[in-house]
Backbone as XML, in Angstrom:
<?xml version="1.0"?>
<chain id="A" units="angstrom">
  <residue number="1" name="MET">
    <atom name="N" x="21.860" y="-7.491" z="13.253"/>
    <atom name="CA" x="21.777" y="-7.393" z="14.671"/>
    <atom name="C" x="20.602" y="-6.696" z="15.220"/>
  </residue>
  <residue number="2" name="ALA">
    <atom name="N" x="20.038" y="-7.425" z="16.207"/>
    <atom name="CA" x="18.795" y="-6.866" z="16.908"/>
    <atom name="C" x="19.101" y="-6.006" z="17.882"/>
  </residue>
  <residue number="3" name="THR">
    <atom name="N" x="20.305" y="-6.385" z="18.588"/>
    <atom name="CA" x="20.911" y="-5.328" z="19.969"/>
    <atom name="C" x="21.658" y="-4.212" z="19.186"/>
  </residue>
  <residue number="4" name="ARG">
    <atom name="N" x="22.260" y="-4.152" z="18.322"/>
    <atom name="CA" x="23.281" y="-3.037" z="17.686"/>
    <atom name="C" x="24.376" y="-2.974" z="18.475"/>
  </residue>
  <residue number="5" name="HIS">
    <atom name="N" x="24.584" y="-3.915" z="19.332"/>
    <atom name="CA" x="25.842" y="-4.317" z="20.162"/>
    <atom name="C" x="26.522" y="-5.314" z="19.831"/>
  </residue>
  <residue number="6" name="THR">
    <atom name="N" x="27.849" y="-5.462" z="19.912"/>
    <atom name="CA" x="28.403" y="-6.811" z="19.677"/>
    <atom name="C" x="28.496" y="-7.464" z="21.001"/>
  </residue>
  <residue number="7" name="PRO">
    <atom name="N" x="28.736" y="-8.992" z="21.049"/>
    <atom name="CA" x="28.727" y="-9.651" z="22.299"/>
    <atom name="C" x="29.802" y="-9.486" z="23.538"/>
  </residue>
  <residue number="8" name="PHE">
    <atom name="N" x="30.711" y="-8.720" z="22.796"/>
    <atom name="CA" x="31.909" y="-8.379" z="23.485"/>
    <atom name="C" x="31.571" y="-7.133" z="24.559"/>
  </residue>
  <residue number="9" name="GLU">
    <atom name="N" x="30.769" y="-6.203" z="23.831"/>
    <atom name="CA" x="29.961" y="-4.740" z="24.381"/>
    <atom name="C" x="29.189" y="-5.062" z="25.414"/>
  </residue>
  <residue number="10" name="LEU">
    <atom name="N" x="28.475" y="-5.839" z="25.146"/>
    <atom name="CA" x="27.339" y="-6.628" z="26.017"/>
    <atom name="C" x="28.147" y="-7.191" z="27.222"/>
  </residue>
  <residue number="11" name="ASN">
    <atom name="N" x="29.191" y="-7.900" z="27.083"/>
    <atom name="CA" x="29.901" y="-8.860" z="28.178"/>
    <atom name="C" x="30.654" y="-7.735" z="29.038"/>
  </residue>
  <residue number="12" name="PHE">
    <atom name="N" x="31.681" y="-6.789" z="28.193"/>
    <atom name="CA" x="32.371" y="-6.149" z="28.943"/>
    <atom name="C" x="32.047" y="-4.658" z="28.821"/>
  </residue>
  <residue number="13" name="GLY">
    <atom name="N" x="31.024" y="-4.083" z="28.397"/>
    <atom name="CA" x="30.812" y="-2.686" z="28.603"/>
    <atom name="C" x="31.618" y="-1.761" z="27.778"/>
  </residue>
  <residue number="14" name="ARG">
    <atom name="N" x="32.293" y="-2.408" z="26.828"/>
    <atom name="CA" x="32.918" y="-1.613" z="26.027"/>
    <atom name="C" x="33.224" y="-2.037" z="24.499"/>
  </residue>
  <residue number="15" name="HIS">
    <atom name="N" x="33.786" y="-1.319" z="23.540"/>
    <atom name="CA" x="34.129" y="-2.271" z="22.205"/>
    <atom name="C" x="35.525" y="-2.308" z="22.165"/>
  </residue>
  <residue number="16" name="PRO">
    <atom name="N" x="35.584" y="-3.532" z="21.644"/>
    <atom name="CA" x="37.079" y="-4.110" z="21.714"/>
    <atom name="C" x="38.202" y="-3.467" z="21.093"/>
  </residue>
  <residue number="17" name="TRP">
    <atom name="N" x="38.186" y="-2.441" z="20.285"/>
    <atom name="CA" x="39.259" y="-1.876" z="19.619"/>
    <atom name="C" x="39.007" y="-0.205" z="19.329"/>
  </residue>
  <residue number="18" name="LYS">
    <atom name="N" x="37.932" y="0.365" z="19.738"/>
    <atom name="CA" x="37.458" y="1.539" z="19.668"/>
    <atom name="C" x="38.560" y="2.479" z="20.536"/>
  </residue>
  <residue number="19" name="GLU">
    <atom name="N" x="39.116" y="2.086" z="21.366"/>
    <atom name="CA" x="39.700" y="2.772" z="22.427"/>
    <atom name="C" x="41.213" y="2.699" z="22.533"/>
  </residue>
  <residue number="20" name="ASP">
    <atom name="N" x="42.024" y="3.630" z="22.650"/>
    <atom name="CA" x="43.535" y="3.906" z="22.682"/>
    <atom name="C" x="44.037" y="2.724" z="23.709"/>
  </residue>
  <residue number="21" name="LEU">
    <atom name="N" x="44.792" y="1.679" z="23.101"/>
    <atom name="CA" x="45.451" y="0.804" z="23.902"/>
    <atom name="C" x="46.463" y="1.088" z="24.741"/>
  </residue>
  <residue number="22" name="THR">
    <atom name="N" x="47.255" y="2.097" z="24.335"/>
    <atom name="CA" x="48.354" y="2.698" z="24.994"/>
    <atom name="C" x="48.227" y="3.737" z="26.152"/>
  </residue>
  <residue number="23" name="VAL">
    <atom name="N" x="47.260" y="4.047" z="26.098"/>
    <atom name="CA" x="46.640" y="4.895" z="27.428"/>
    <atom name="C" x="46.202" y="4.053" z="28.564"/>
  </residue>
  <residue number="24" name="GLN">
    <atom name="N" x="46.478" y="4.295" z="29.714"/>
    <atom name="CA" x="45.932" y="3.692" z="31.009"/>
    <atom name="C" x="44.372" y="4.072" z="30.712"/>
  </residue>
  <residue number="25" name="ILE">
    <atom name="N" x="43.553" y="2.999" z="31.290"/>
    <atom name="CA" x="42.152" y="3.251" z="31.215"/>
    <atom name="C" x="41.898" y="2.918" z="32.632"/>
  </residue>
  <residue number="26" name="GLU">
    <atom name="N" x="41.079" y="4.088" z="33.093"/>
    <atom name="CA" x="40.515" y="4.156" z="34.337"/>
    <atom name="C" x="39.113" y="3.298" z="34.622"/>
  </residue>
  <residue number="27" name="PHE">
    <atom name="N" x="39.362" y="2.308" z="35.442"/>
    <atom name="CA" x="37.875" y="1.660" z="35.453"/>
    <atom name="C" x="36.873" y="2.073" z="36.387"/>
  </residue>
  <residue number="28" name="PRO">
    <atom name="N" x="35.567" y="1.864" z="36.197"/>
    <atom name="CA" x="35.007" y="2.450" z="37.084"/>
    <atom name="C" x="34.481" y="1.480" z="38.316"/>
  </residue>
  <residue number="29" name="LYS">
    <atom name="N" x="34.254" y="1.799" z="39.332"/>
    <atom name="CA" x="33.905" y="0.883" z="40.625"/>
    <atom name="C" x="33.151" y="-0.174" z="39.902"/>
  </residue>
  <residue number="30" name="LEU">
    <atom name="N" x="33.216" y="-1.271" z="40.736"/>
    <atom name="CA" x="32.770" y="-2.537" z="40.397"/>
    <atom name="C" x="30.918" y="-2.589" z="40.011"/>
  </residue>
  <residue number="31" name="GLU">
    <atom name="N" x="30.704" y="-1.861" z="41.023"/>
    <atom name="CA" x="29.038" y="-1.676" z="41.631"/>
    <atom name="C" x="28.561" y="-0.936" z="40.011"/>
  </residue>
  <residue number="32" name="GLU">
    <atom name="N" x="29.191" y="0.063" z="39.672"/>
    <atom name="CA" x="29.005" y="0.932" z="38.556"/>
    <atom name="C" x="28.918" y="0.248" z="37.446"/>
  </residue>
  <residue number="33" name="PHE">
    <atom name="N" x="29.776" y="-0.535" z="37.091"/>
    <atom name="CA" x="30.286" y="-1.568" z="36.205"/>
    <atom name="C" x="29.238" y="-2.293" z="36.101"/>
  </residue>
  <residue number="34" name="LEU">
    <atom name="N" x="28.827" y="-3.408" z="36.743"/>
    <atom name="CA" x="27.878" y="-4.124" z="36.702"/>
    <atom name="C" x="26.271" y="-3.634" z="36.658"/>
  </residue>
  <residue number="35" name="ILE">
    <atom name="N" x="26.063" y="-2.498" z="37.156"/>
    <atom name="CA" x="24.945" y="-1.924" z="37.140"/>
    <atom name="C" x="24.761" y="-1.621" z="35.548"/>
  </residue>
  <residue number="36" name="SER">
    <atom name="N" x="25.969" y="-1.004" z="34.717"/>
    <atom name="CA" x="25.882" y="-0.635" z="33.281"/>
    <atom name="C" x="25.735" y="-2.072" z="32.441"/>
  </residue>
  <residue number="37" name="LEU">
    <atom name="N" x="26.395" y="-3.142" z="33.152"/>
    <atom name="CA" x="26.282" y="-4.132" z="32.471"/>
    <atom name="C" x="24.833" y="-4.838" z="32.480"/>
  </residue>
  <residue number="38" name="GLN">
    <atom name="N" x="24.287" y="-4.730" z="33.451"/>
    <atom name="CA" x="22.935" y="-5.174" z="33.790"/>
    <atom name="C" x="22.062" y="-4.242" z="32.714"/>
  </residue>
  <residue number="39" name="LYS">
    <atom name="N" x="22.196" y="-3.027" z="32.554"/>
    <atom name="CA" x="21.217" y="-2.382" z="31.814"/>
    <atom name="C" x="21.436" y="-2.633" z="30.560"/>
  </residue>
  <residue number="40" name="SER">
    <atom name="N" x="23.129" y="-2.951" z="30.122"/>
    <atom name="CA" x="22.985" y="-3.350" z="28.620"/>
    <atom name="C" x="22.341" y="-4.605" z="28.247"/>
  </residue>
  <residue number="41" name="TRP">
    <atom name="N" x="22.113" y="-5.556" z="29.138"/>
    <atom name="CA" x="21.785" y="-6.835" z="28.957"/>
    <atom name="C" x="20.196" y="-6.629" z="28.809"/>
  </residue>
  <residue number="42" name="LYS">
    <atom name="N" x="19.731" y="-5.918" z="29.559"/>
    <atom name="CA" x="18.294" y="-5.761" z="29.703"/>
    <atom name="C" x="17.560" y="-5.065" z="28.339"/>
  </residue>
  <residue number="43" name="GLU">
    <atom name="N" x="18.593" y="-4.102" z="27.845"/>
    <atom name="CA" x="18.000" y="-3.304" z="26.720"/>
    <atom name="C" x="18.283" y="-4.508" z="25.478"/>
  </residue>
  <residue number="44" name="ALA">
    <atom name="N" x="19.280" y="-5.270" z="25.549"/>
    <atom name="CA" x="19.478" y="-6.228" z="24.517"/>
    <atom name="C" x="18.452" y="-6.829" z="24.652"/>
  </residue>
  <residue number="45" name="THR">
    <atom name="N" x="18.068" y="-7.606" z="25.617"/>
    <atom name="CA" x="16.690" y="-8.560" z="25.639"/>
    <atom name="C" x="15.676" y="-7.934" z="25.010"/>
  </residue>
  <residue number="46" name="LYS">
    <atom name="N" x="15.476" y="-6.847" z="25.431"/>
    <atom name="CA" x="14.366" y="-5.980" z="25.026"/>
    <atom name="C" x="14.070" y="-5.751" z="23.641"/>
  </residue>
  <residue number="47" name="ALA">
    <atom name="N" x="15.631" y="-5.483" z="22.877"/>
    <atom name="CA" x="15.452" y="-5.379" z="21.453"/>
    <atom name="C" x="15.408" y="-6.686" z="20.990"/>
  </residue>
  <residue number="48" name="MET">
    <atom name="N" x="15.814" y="-7.741" z="21.525"/>
    <atom name="CA" x="15.850" y="-9.095" z="20.890"/>
    <atom name="C" x="14.205" y="-9.565" z="20.721"/>
  </residue>
  <residue number="49" name="ASP">
    <atom name="N" x="13.520" y="-9.077" z="22.100"/>
    <atom name="CA" x="12.054" y="-9.607" z="22.229"/>
    <atom name="C" x="11.071" y="-8.740" z="20.871"/>
  </residue>
  <residue number="50" name="MET">
    <atom name="N" x="11.661" y="-7.364" z="20.781"/>
    <atom name="CA" x="11.094" y="-6.604" z="19.890"/>
    <atom name="C" x="11.118" y="-7.292" z="18.622"/>
  </residue>
  <residue number="51" name="ALA">
    <atom name="N" x="12.332" y="-7.697" z="18.194"/>
    <atom name="CA" x="12.816" y="-7.993" z="16.820"/>
    <atom name="C" x="11.610" y="-9.394" z="16.694"/>
  </residue>
  <residue number="52" name="LYS">
    <atom name="N" x="11.771" y="-10.349" z="17.886"/>
    <atom name="CA" x="11.060" y="-11.565" z="17.752"/>
    <atom name="C" x="9.482" y="-11.303" z="17.384"/>
  </residue>
  <residue number="53" name="GLU">
    <atom name="N" x="9.187" y="-10.162" z="17.961"/>
    <atom name="CA" x="7.459" y="-9.927" z="17.653"/>
    <atom name="C" x="7.361" y="-9.347" z="16.505"/>
  </residue>
  <residue number="54" name="MET">
    <atom name="N" x="7.981" y="-8.595" z="15.964"/>
    <atom name="CA" x="8.159" y="-8.262" z="14.592"/>
    <atom name="C" x="8.176" y="-9.279" z="13.645"/>
  </residue>
  <residue number="55" name="MET">
    <atom name="N" x="8.868" y="-10.355" z="13.742"/>
    <atom name="CA" x="9.374" y="-11.419" z="12.739"/>
    <atom name="C" x="7.910" y="-12.078" z="12.837"/>
  </residue>
  <residue number="56" name="LYS">
    <atom name="N" x="7.378" y="-12.308" z="13.853"/>
    <atom name="CA" x="6.213" y="-13.191" z="14.477"/>
    <atom name="C" x="5.088" y="-12.593" z="13.665"/>
  </residue>
  <residue number="57" name="ARG">
    <atom name="N" x="4.788" y="-11.204" z="13.606"/>
    <atom name="CA" x="3.701" y="-10.613" z="13.069"/>
    <atom name="C" x="3.918" y="-10.577" z="11.311"/>
  </residue>
  <residue number="58" name="GLN">
    <atom name="N" x="4.903" y="-10.446" z="10.833"/>
    <atom name="CA" x="5.119" y="-10.545" z="9.577"/>
    <atom name="C" x="4.872" y="-11.833" z="8.914"/>
  </residue>
  <residue number="59" name="PHE">
    <atom name="N" x="5.197" y="-13.089" z="10.046"/>
    <atom name="CA" x="4.912" y="-14.311" z="9.470"/>
    <atom name="C" x="3.507" y="-14.629" z="9.405"/>
  </residue>
  <residue number="60" name="ASP">
    <atom name="N" x="2.878" y="-14.275" z="10.623"/>
    <atom name="CA" x="1.405" y="-14.575" z="11.027"/>
    <atom name="C" x="0.632" y="-13.643" z="9.394"/>
  </residue>
  <residue number="61" name="LYS">
    <atom name="N" x="1.217" y="-12.768" z="9.009"/>
    <atom name="CA" x="0.333" y="-12.095" z="7.971"/>
    <atom name="C" x="-0.270" y="-12.884" z="6.865"/>
  </residue>
  <residue number="62" name="LYS">
    <atom name="N" x="0.834" y="-14.085" z="6.582"/>
    <atom name="CA" x="0.024" y="-14.953" z="5.471"/>
    <atom name="C" x="-0.327" y="-16.190" z="6.245"/>
  </residue>
  <residue number="63" name="ARG">
    <atom name="N" x="-0.423" y="-16.205" z="7.368"/>
    <atom name="CA" x="-0.793" y="-17.645" z="8.035"/>
    <atom name="C" x="-2.073" y="-17.345" z="8.692"/>
  </residue>
  <residue number="64" name="GLN">
    <atom name="N" x="-2.962" y="-16.711" z="8.279"/>
    <atom name="CA" x="-4.289" y="-16.685" z="9.042"/>
    <atom name="C" x="-5.224" y="-17.819" z="8.754"/>
  </residue>
  <residue number="65" name="ASN">
    <atom name="N" x="-6.277" y="-17.978" z="9.327"/>
    <atom name="CA" x="-7.233" y="-19.317" z="9.327"/>
    <atom name="C" x="-8.500" y="-18.730" z="8.574"/>
  </residue>
  <residue number="66" name="PRO">
    <atom name="N" x="-8.315" y="-18.922" z="7.048"/>
    <atom name="CA" x="-9.497" y="-18.346" z="6.392"/>
    <atom name="C" x="-10.763" y="-19.136" z="6.860"/>
  </residue>
  <residue number="67" name="GLN">
    <atom name="N" x="-10.788" y="-20.440" z="7.138"/>
    <atom name="CA" x="-12.222" y="-20.991" z="7.256"/>
    <atom name="C" x="-12.640" y="-20.572" z="8.929"/>
  </residue>
  <residue number="68" name="GLU">
    <atom name="N" x="-12.061" y="-20.004" z="9.828"/>
    <atom name="CA" x="-12.186" y="-19.804" z="11.053"/>
    <atom name="C" x="-12.916" y="-20.658" z="11.713"/>
  </residue>
  <residue number="69" name="LEU">
    <atom name="N" x="-12.061" y="-21.672" z="11.921"/>
    <atom name="CA" x="-12.344" y="-23.155" z="12.312"/>
    <atom name="C" x="-12.578" y="-22.867" z="13.737"/>
  </residue>
  <residue number="70" name="LYS">
    <atom name="N" x="-13.382" y="-23.633" z="14.366"/>
    <atom name="CA" x="-13.251" y="-23.490" z="15.837"/>
    <atom name="C" x="-13.151" y="-25.177" z="16.384"/>
  </residue>
  <residue number="71" name="GLU">
    <atom name="N" x="-12.923" y="-25.357" z="17.723"/>
    <atom name="CA" x="-12.841" y="-26.547" z="18.065"/>
    <atom name="C" x="-14.243" y="-27.154" z="18.309"/>
  </residue>
  <residue number="72" name="GLY">
    <atom name="N" x="-14.508" y="-28.366" z="17.919"/>
    <atom name="CA" x="-15.637" y="-29.184" z="18.007"/>
    <atom name="C" x="-16.235" y="-28.915" z="16.314"/>
  </residue>
  <residue number="73" name="ASP">
    <atom name="N" x="-15.768" y="-28.429" z="15.329"/>
    <atom name="CA" x="-16.604" y="-28.080" z="14.186"/>
    <atom name="C" x="-16.031" y="-29.518" z="13.243"/>
  </residue>
  <residue number="74" name="ASN">
    <atom name="N" x="-16.967" y="-29.834" z="12.372"/>
    <atom name="CA" x="-16.887" y="-31.105" z="11.900"/>
    <atom name="C" x="-16.081" y="-30.457" z="10.465"/>
  </residue>
  <residue number="75" name="ILE">
    <atom name="N" x="-14.957" y="-31.405" z="10.030"/>
    <atom name="CA" x="-14.333" y="-31.283" z="8.735"/>
    <atom name="C" x="-14.133" y="-32.765" z="8.014"/>
  </residue>
  <residue number="76" name="TRP">
    <atom name="N" x="-13.874" y="-32.232" z="6.540"/>
    <atom name="CA" x="-13.792" y="-33.424" z="5.759"/>
    <atom name="C" x="-12.208" y="-33.900" z="6.001"/>
  </residue>
  <residue number="77" name="LEU">
    <atom name="N" x="-12.010" y="-34.936" z="6.268"/>
    <atom name="CA" x="-10.449" y="-35.476" z="6.173"/>
    <atom name="C" x="-10.131" y="-36.367" z="4.973"/>
  </residue>
  <residue number="78" name="GLU">
    <atom name="N" x="-8.938" y="-35.941" z="4.415"/>
    <atom name="CA" x="-8.259" y="-36.418" z="3.341"/>
    <atom name="C" x="-7.464" y="-37.708" z="3.778"/>
  </residue>
  <residue number="79" name="ALA">
    <atom name="N" x="-8.160" y="-38.774" z="3.313"/>
    <atom name="CA" x="-7.558" y="-40.081" z="3.878"/>
    <atom name="C" x="-6.088" y="-40.490" z="3.107"/>
  </residue>
  <residue number="80" name="LYS">
    <atom name="N" x="-5.510" y="-39.765" z="2.420"/>
    <atom name="CA" x="-4.354" y="-39.883" z="1.645"/>
    <atom name="C" x="-3.130" y="-40.465" z="2.247"/>
  </residue>
  <residue number="81" name="ASN">
    <atom name="N" x="-2.988" y="-39.855" z="3.427"/>
    <atom name="CA" x="-1.612" y="-40.359" z="3.993"/>
    <atom name="C" x="-2.113" y="-41.355" z="5.115"/>
  </residue>
  <residue number="82" name="ILE">
    <atom name="N" x="-3.444" y="-41.698" z="5.251"/>
    <atom name="CA" x="-3.781" y="-42.634" z="6.518"/>
    <atom name="C" x="-3.728" y="-44.137" z="6.067"/>
  </residue>
  <residue number="83" name="HIS">
    <atom name="N" x="-2.969" y="-44.706" z="6.577"/>
    <atom name="CA" x="-2.778" y="-46.360" z="6.326"/>
    <atom name="C" x="-3.278" y="-47.024" z="7.352"/>
  </residue>
  <residue number="84" name="LEU">
    <atom name="N" x="-4.480" y="-47.914" z="7.364"/>
    <atom name="CA" x="-4.876" y="-48.784" z="7.928"/>
    <atom name="C" x="-4.946" y="-49.992" z="7.516"/>
  </residue>
  <residue number="85" name="SER">
    <atom name="N" x="-4.946" y="-50.787" z="8.747"/>
    <atom name="CA" x="-4.636" y="-52.357" z="8.417"/>
    <atom name="C" x="-5.486" y="-53.284" z="7.726"/>
  </residue>
  <residue number="86" name="ARG">
    <atom name="N" x="-6.501" y="-52.777" z="7.221"/>
    <atom name="CA" x="-8.009" y="-53.629" z="6.612"/>
    <atom name="C" x="-7.005" y="-53.936" z="5.193"/>
  </residue>
  <residue number="87" name="PRO">
    <atom name="N" x="-7.618" y="-55.153" z="4.739"/>
    <atom name="CA" x="-7.087" y="-55.362" z="3.455"/>
    <atom name="C" x="-7.497" y="-54.640" z="2.139"/>
  </residue>
  <residue number="88" name="SER">
    <atom name="N" x="-8.451" y="-54.044" z="2.592"/>
    <atom name="CA" x="-9.386" y="-53.225" z="0.921"/>
    <atom name="C" x="-9.531" y="-51.850" z="1.458"/>
  </residue>
  <residue number="89" name="LYS">
    <atom name="N" x="-9.046" y="-50.774" z="0.461"/>
    <atom name="CA" x="-9.703" y="-49.332" z="0.831"/>
    <atom name="C" x="-11.381" y="-49.584" z="1.009"/>
  </residue>
  <residue number="90" name="LYS">
    <atom name="N" x="-12.017" y="-50.417" z="0.306"/>
    <atom name="CA" x="-13.377" y="-50.351" z="0.028"/>
    <atom name="C" x="-14.009" y="-50.422" z="1.875"/>
  </residue>
  <residue number="91" name="LEU">
    <atom name="N" x="-13.311" y="-51.290" z="2.311"/>
    <atom name="CA" x="-13.744" y="-51.693" z="3.470"/>
    <atom name="C" x="-13.678" y="-50.531" z="4.768"/>
  </residue>
  <residue number="92" name="ASP">
    <atom name="N" x="-12.775" y="-49.279" z="4.111"/>
    <atom name="CA" x="-12.667" y="-48.184" z="4.930"/>
    <atom name="C" x="-13.876" y="-47.072" z="4.936"/>
  </residue>
  <residue number="93" name="GLN">
    <atom name="N" x="-14.743" y="-47.139" z="3.972"/>
    <atom name="CA" x="-15.838" y="-46.616" z="3.845"/>
    <atom name="C" x="-16.929" y="-47.125" z="4.850"/>
  </residue>
  <residue number="94" name="LYS">
    <atom name="N" x="-17.772" y="-46.173" z="5.180"/>
    <atom name="CA" x="-19.016" y="-46.503" z="5.761"/>
    <atom name="C" x="-20.228" y="-46.243" z="5.223"/>
  </residue>
</chain>
């Protein structure tokens, strides 16, 4: 998991079963609670963006453009999967 937190922790600000359920828990003020939730959401978003960037970097290592083609360069096109409405392949050649 990229965030190292459960979805429950990100939504409620605490782990669902790590606290003593028989003891009364004093809840913080609503504003403090919302600020802590927003902080955890920002941290989670940042961690997910970093994980996404790392995955992209690893993927792009093998996906480089060896020919260094630029827009406007002339290339040979293989007509293997191109189907035209002409009656013969011989007529396709110029």
